N, C-alpha and C positions, 0 to 999 in steps of 0.2 A: 199757326193756327192749328189745333188739333182736329182731324176729320173724324175720328173714331166716336161713335155714338156711346160706347161701354169701355170699361176698363178690361185690360186683357190679362189673362193669368198663365203664368209658364207652366206649360205640360209637356210631356213627351210621352205620346201615344201614336200608335200606328194606325193609319188611315187607308182605305182603299178609295180611289177617285177615278171619275172618268166622264167623259162627254155623255155617252149613251149608256154604258155600264161601267160601274166601279171595279175597274181590272188593273188599274196602276197602283203602285205602293209608294208611301211617304211616311212622313211624320209630322205630327201636329206640334208645332214648336210653342205656339200659345192660342188661346182661347177665350172668348167671351160669349154671352148671350146673343151678340150680334154679328159674330164671325169668329174666324180662325186663319192662322198662317201655317201654311204646309213646306215643309222642307223636302224639297225636290227637285230633280232636273228634268223632270217630264211636266213642263209647265205649258198652260194653254192661254190664249191671247186675253186680254181685258173683255170683257162682256160675255164672255163663255159661260153657259150655264152648266154646272157640274153635278153628278150624282155622289154623294158622299157617303162611305160606310165606316163606322168608327166601332171597333170592338175593344170594350174595356171590362176586364173581370168577368169574361164570358158573356157579357151582354152585347148585342149589336145594336148600335144606334145608327139611324138613317136620316140624311137631310139632303137638300137640294142648296146650291149656292150660287153666287155669281163670281166670277173672278174679277176683283178690282185692281190687281197690279200683279205682274209677272217678272220673273228675273231668272235667267240661266246663266251660270258660269261653269268654267272647265271644272272637271271632275276633282281635280287637286286642289281647288279653292273652296269646295264645298264646306269643308270645317271651319275656313277662317273669314268667309264672306256670306253675307246675308242673301239668301237665294231661295227660290221657291216662288209661292203665290199668295196672296191675300183674297179671301173669300169671305163675302157677305152671305150670311143665311138668307135663304128666301122662303125654305119649309124645313121644320124640324119635326121628327117624330115625338112621341111620348117618352120614349125612353131617353131621348137626348134632355128633355126638359126635366126628368127625375134626375138625370146626371148632373144638370146645373143645380137643382136644389140641394143635391147630397153633398156637393162641392163647395155651396155657398158661392157661386156664381152667377152674377146678376147683370 
């Protein structure tokens, strides 16, 4: 059974994230209007609320999201194994809404 509310679109965009401030780095692997997947080995426990900052083409987009799953793997397996976190959006700013419109992500 599919748990996602929206289709995911493959993207590779850098992202800053963190529980208090967005000070850790990762990459968005896929994104939808309801959430995204971050490729990183700096994972937080499911249930953690994160501050997110996405920079794309000189535009800064901010959001807040809830970690729904997390998986940390050894560094040498990061390229071959699914790792990181799934994050469901709680709040998104107007810049991110505009990005979704431009990219036809709904």
